[in-house]
N, C-alpha and C positions, 0 to 999 in steps of 0.2 A: 504494500500500500504506500509506503514512504517513497519507493522508487517511482511509482506512478505520479505521485504529487510532485516530486522533484522534476521529472520529465515534463510534466504539464507546466510548471513554473518556468522552465527553460524555454519551452516553446512559446509561451505567452510573452516572455521578455524579448525573444528574438523577433516575434511579430510586431511588438511595439516599437522596437528599434528600426524596423523596416519602413515605418511610416514617414519618418522625417528625413530630409536630405542631410548629407554630411559632406565635409570637405575631404578630398583625396589628393594624392600626388598627381602632378601633371607630367606628361612625357617631355623630356628635355628638348626634343626637336620641335615640339609645339610652342614651348615658351620662348625659344630662340627666334622664332619667326613672327611672334605676336606684336601688335602695335602698342602694347602696354603690358602691365603686370597681369598675369593670368590667374584664374581660379577655376579649379575643376571640382564638380559636385557630383556625388553619387546619389541616385534616387531610384525609387520604385515607380515605374510608369503607372502602375495600378493604384498607387496610394498618394502620389503627389501631382499637383497641377503644375502647368508651365509657370504660372504666376508665383507659386510657392518656391519653385526652384530658382527663378530669377531673383526674387526677393532675398533668398538665402545667399545667392552669389553676390548681390549688391552689398549685403551686410559685411562681406569679406573684403570689399574694395576700400581703398583709402577714401577719405572724405572729399578730396578734390577730383576723384575719378568715379563719379556716380552714374555712369552709363556703361552698357555692356555691348560688346561685339561678339557674336557667336563664332567660335573658332572651329569647333567640331563636336561630334557625338560618337560614342562607341559603346558596345555592349560585350565585347569579347577581349580577353587578355588585358584587363585593366585591374586596378587595385581595389575595386569596389567589393563590398561584402556580397555574399551569395543572394541575399534577399533584396539587394539594391544593385542590380547588375548594370544598369544604365549609368553612363558617365557623360556629362556635358562640360565643355570647357569654354570659358568666356575670357575675353581680354577686358580689363577695366580701363575705360577711357574717359576723358572729360566730356561732359554734356555738350552736344553740338558737333561732335566728331563726325567725320565722313564715314560712310559704310552703313551696313545694316545694324544700326544702333538701337538698343532696347533701353527705354527709360527706367 
């Protein structure tokens, strides 16, 4: 009975962690070619909206760089946890920058 309760607690904890986005490492080749500092975010496409992921990424950017340019997305061979396989990478840029900028 204790084993079942322990496994249930682990499963619930893992499911709760899968809901919110988290910062992860960025591939070096991506950050070398970016127009500004980069932030990579792991997320679950089933649990997070685009707006939540972008707000999380913006919170990781410096105060003077409060716009995002999408650099790329991937779901394979990244450093994201099993329950959050999707990774999106943004460059933090000043508002009004050229390119596909997200406020």
